[in-house]
C-alpha positions in Angstrom: 16.1 14.5 17.5 14.5 12.2 14.9 13.8 14.8 12.2 16.7 13.6 10.1 16.4 9.9 10.8 15.0 7.6 8.2 11.6 6.1 8.9 10.8 2.4 9.0 7.3 1.2 8.4 5.8 -2.1 9.5 3.0 -4.2 8.2 1.8 -7.6 9.7 1.6 -10.7 7.6 0.6 -14.3 8.3 2.5 -15.6 5.2 5.8 -14.0 4.3 6.2 -15.9 1.0 2.8 -14.6 -0.2 3.7 -11.1 1.0 7.1 -11.2 -0.9 5.3 -12.1 -4.1 2.7 -9.4 -3.6 5.0 -6.6 -2.6 7.8 -7.6 -4.9 6.1 -9.1 -8.0 2.7 -7.4 -8.0 3.6 -4.0 -6.6 7.1 -3.9 -8.1 8.9 -3.0 -4.8 12.6 -4.1 -4.4 12.8 -7.0 -2.0 15.9 -6.4 0.2 15.7 -9.5 2.5 13.4 -12.3 3.5 14.0 -14.1 6.8 11.7 -16.3 8.9 10.7 -13.1 10.7 10.2 -10.5 8.0 10.1 -9.6 4.3 11.9 -6.3 3.9 11.1 -4.2 0.9 12.0 -0.7 -0.2 9.1 1.7 -0.9 10.9 4.7 -2.3 13.3 5.7 0.4 11.3 4.0 3.2 12.1 0.6 4.5 8.9 -1.5 4.8 9.2 -4.5 7.1 6.4 -6.9 6.5 6.6 -8.8 9.7 5.5 -12.4 10.4 2.6 -12.6 12.9 0.6 -15.6 14.1 -2.6 -13.8 14.8 -3.6 -11.0 12.4 -6.7 -8.7 12.7 -6.6 -6.2 9.8 -7.6 -2.7 10.8 -10.5 -1.0 9.1 -8.4 2.0 8.1 -5.4 2.7 5.9 -2.2 1.5 7.4 0.3 2.4 4.7 0.2 4.4 1.5 2.0 5.9 -1.4 2.1 9.4 -2.8 1.9 9.0 -6.6 2.2 11.6 -9.4 -0.5 10.0 -11.6 -3.1 8.0 -9.7 -5.0 7.0 -12.9 -1.9 5.4 -14.4 -0.9 3.7 -11.2 -4.4 2.3 -10.7 -4.4 1.0 -14.3 -1.0 -0.6 -13.8 -2.0 -2.3 -10.6 -5.4 -3.4 -11.9 -3.5 -5.0 -14.8 -1.5 -6.9 -12.2 -4.6 -8.2 -10.5 -5.0 -5.7 -7.7 -8.7 -5.0 -6.9 -9.5 -1.5 -5.6 -11.9 -1.1 -2.6 -15.2 0.7 -2.9 -16.6 2.2 0.2 -20.3 2.9 0.8 -21.0 6.6 1.1 -17.8 7.7 -0.7 -18.3 9.0 -4.2 -15.6 7.0 -6.1 -15.3 7.0 -9.9 -15.3 3.9 -12.1 -11.7 3.1 -11.2 -12.4 3.4 -7.4 -10.7 6.8 -7.1 -12.2 9.3 -4.7 -11.7 13.0 -5.1 -11.5 14.9 -1.8 -13.2 18.2 -1.3 -9.7 19.8 -1.7 -9.1 18.0 -5.0 -6.7 15.3 -3.9 -7.4 11.9 -5.3 -7.2 8.7 -3.2 -7.7 5.0 -4.0 -7.5 2.0 -1.6 -6.7 -1.7 -2.0 -5.8 -4.6 0.3 -2.6 -6.6 0.5 -3.1 -10.4 0.8 -3.5 -10.2 4.6 -6.3 -7.6 4.3 -4.2 -4.6 5.4 -5.7 -1.5 3.7 -3.1 0.3 1.5 -3.7 3.5 -0.4 -2.5 5.7 -3.3 -2.8 9.5 -3.1 -2.3 12.1 -5.8 -2.1 15.5 -4.2 -3.2 18.6 -6.1 -0.4 21.0 -6.8 0.0 23.7 -4.2 
């Protein structure tokens, strides 16, 4: 029934102007609309609605991520734009904060201005 429907993702934000600057200017996503209720951006073919909330409790896990072809280049670009990558105790991450999974995929995490955990993943070729 929904297999061919387009997905819409949601992230909470306590400050939509700050989110618009982060997702639009820092991450380079196309801002489609900003209302008093949401900042709508396009992440590839996915609509991402950053929704205004009064009470935000960021979750301790990844809530949104991107599949990227070259994680090193993407991390370097985002670092150059002021994004700090998260380092987790007990996970063997390299100097850039990239973790290589046992299967060879590479993952890096960062926070948006509201503390939501976002990720980049470069999958190994099948």
